[in-house]
C-alpha positions as CSV (number, residue, x, y, z in Angstrom):
1,M,209.9,245.0,198.2
2,R,210.9,247.9,200.0
3,L,213.8,248.1,202.2
4,V,211.3,249.0,205.1
5,T,209.7,245.5,204.3
6,Y,212.7,243.7,204.6
7,S,214.0,245.8,207.9
8,W,210.8,244.4,209.3
9,L,211.3,241.0,208.4
10,V,214.8,241.0,209.8
11,V,213.0,242.0,213.0
12,L,210.7,239.8,213.2
13,V,213.3,236.7,212.2
14,A,215.3,238.0,215.4
15,V,213.0,238.5,217.3
16,A,211.5,235.0,216.8
17,C,215.0,233.6,217.3
18,A,215.5,235.3,220.6
19,A,211.7,233.6,221.8
20,I,213.3,230.7,220.8
21,T,216.4,230.7,222.3
22,W,214.7,231.9,225.5
23,L,211.5,230.0,225.3
24,G,213.1,226.9,224.1
25,I,210.5,225.8,220.7
26,A,207.4,224.3,222.6
27,G,207.2,227.9,224.3
28,W,207.5,229.7,221.4
29,L,204.7,227.5,220.0
30,A,202.9,228.1,222.3
31,A,203.6,231.9,222.3
32,V,202.4,231.5,218.3
33,V,199.3,230.1,219.2
34,V,198.1,232.1,221.8
35,L,198.9,235.5,219.7
36,A,197.2,233.7,216.5
37,S,194.0,233.2,218.9
38,L,194.0,236.5,219.7
39,A,194.2,237.8,216.1
40,A,191.8,235.8,215.3
41,H,189.3,236.9,218.2
42,V,190.0,240.7,217.1
43,A,189.7,239.9,213.6
44,G,186.3,237.8,214.0
45,N,184.9,240.8,216.4
46,A,186.0,243.2,213.9
47,L,184.1,241.3,211.2
48,G,181.3,240.6,213.0
49,T,180.3,243.9,214.1
50,K,181.1,245.3,210.5
51,M,178.3,242.9,209.2
52,R,176.0,243.3,211.6
53,E,175.7,247.0,211.0
54,A,175.7,246.1,207.2
55,T,172.9,243.7,207.7
56,D,169.1,245.1,206.9
57,R,166.7,243.1,209.4
58,D,163.8,244.5,208.5
59,L,162.7,241.6,206.0
60,S,158.9,243.3,206.0
61,R,160.6,246.2,203.5
62,R,161.4,243.9,200.8
63,P,158.8,243.9,198.1
64,G,157.1,240.4,197.5
65,F,158.4,238.9,201.0
66,R,155.7,237.8,203.4
67,L,155.5,235.7,206.0
68,P,152.7,233.8,206.6
69,A,151.3,234.0,210.2
70,V,151.7,230.9,212.3
71,A,150.2,230.7,215.4
72,V,152.4,228.3,218.2
73,P,151.0,226.9,221.1
74,I,152.3,227.8,224.3
75,T,153.3,224.7,226.1
76,R,154.4,224.4,230.0
77,P,158.0,223.7,230.3
78,T,158.9,220.0,231.2
79,H,160.7,218.9,233.9
80,L,163.9,219.1,232.6
81,E,163.4,222.8,230.8
82,R,163.3,224.0,234.6
83,S,166.0,224.5,236.5
84,G,166.2,222.9,240.0
85,S,168.4,220.6,242.2
86,L,169.3,217.4,241.0
87,G,168.7,215.9,244.2
88,R,170.8,214.3,246.7
89,L,172.5,211.6,244.7
90,V,175.0,214.4,243.1
91,P,176.5,215.2,246.0
92,V,176.5,212.0,247.8
93,S,178.5,210.5,244.6
94,A,180.3,213.6,244.0
95,A,182.1,213.0,247.8
96,I,182.2,209.2,247.2
97,G,184.1,209.7,243.7
98,G,186.2,212.2,245.8
99,L,187.3,210.0,248.6
100,C,187.8,206.9,246.3
101,G,189.7,208.9,243.9
102,G,192.2,210.4,246.6
103,V,192.6,207.4,248.3
104,C,193.6,205.1,245.2
105,G,195.8,208.0,243.8
106,T,197.8,208.4,247.4
107,W,197.8,204.9,247.0
108,A,199.1,204.5,243.4
109,L,202.0,206.9,244.0
110,V,203.4,205.5,247.2
111,A,203.2,202.1,245.7
112,F,204.8,202.4,242.6
113,T,206.4,205.7,242.6
114,T,209.4,207.0,244.7
115,C,207.6,210.1,246.0
116,S,207.7,211.6,249.3
117,W,204.9,212.0,251.3
118,A,203.9,215.6,250.7
119,G,204.1,214.6,247.1
120,A,201.7,211.9,247.5
121,I,199.3,213.8,249.4
122,I,199.4,216.9,246.6
123,G,198.7,213.9,244.0
124,G,195.9,212.6,246.3
125,I,194.5,215.5,246.4
126,S,194.3,216.2,242.3
127,S,193.2,212.4,242.3
128,A,190.2,213.2,244.4
129,V,189.6,216.0,242.5
130,I,189.3,214.1,239.4
131,G,187.2,211.4,240.9
132,G,185.0,214.0,242.2
133,L,184.5,215.1,239.0
134,F,183.7,211.9,237.6
135,G,181.1,210.8,240.8
136,F,179.4,214.4,240.0
137,L,179.6,213.6,236.2
138,G,178.2,210.0,236.4
139,A,175.4,211.0,238.9
140,S,174.2,213.7,237.0
141,F,173.9,211.4,233.9
142,V,172.0,209.3,236.0
143,E,169.7,211.5,237.5
144,I,169.1,213.1,234.0
145,L,168.6,210.0,232.4
146,R,166.2,208.8,235.3
147,T,164.1,212.3,235.0
148,S,163.6,212.4,231.1
149,L,162.6,208.6,231.1
150,R,160.1,209.1,234.2
151,E,158.5,211.9,231.9
152,A,158.2,210.3,229.1
153,I,157.0,207.3,230.1
154,A,154.1,209.9,232.1
155,A,153.5,211.4,228.7
156,E,152.7,208.1,227.3
157,R,150.5,207.3,229.8
158,R,148.5,210.6,229.5
159,A,148.6,210.1,226.3
160,A,147.0,206.4,226.5
161,A,144.6,207.8,229.0
162,A,143.1,210.7,226.6
163,N,143.1,207.6,223.8
164,H,141.2,205.3,225.8
165,R,138.6,208.2,227.3
166,P,135.1,207.3,225.5
């Protein structure tokens, strides 16, 4: 290797040692992960752009390549494919989850730790956010499950009625 390469290696090791001293080993590793993620993102973007420019997308120009024409029927979108409100159950469940999370979190902080009231209130607010999130997720799951089961049962009934017609 050349002297310039060794010089850059010495600079890199010196910067790494200074960063470890200043940030600690965990901070240094976090910085390395962030920089590696940025480098991977830039490299992937460059590679994808290069591949997109080099790709021939017109398959009809290839000799001997023929795709059969397929008629795809157009169907109406199902209820789950349409966007809409999840109903009144979701905000109510999120509010109940937030209330329960806040009360339980504040009570646990006051009862089991030696924190100030300000700390207990801030911890209770963060517990309320987590409780609201769990309430929202649970209610969303129940609402989507209920809707999909209702649609499946209705589709079975329509199919059964169509099969029984003379």
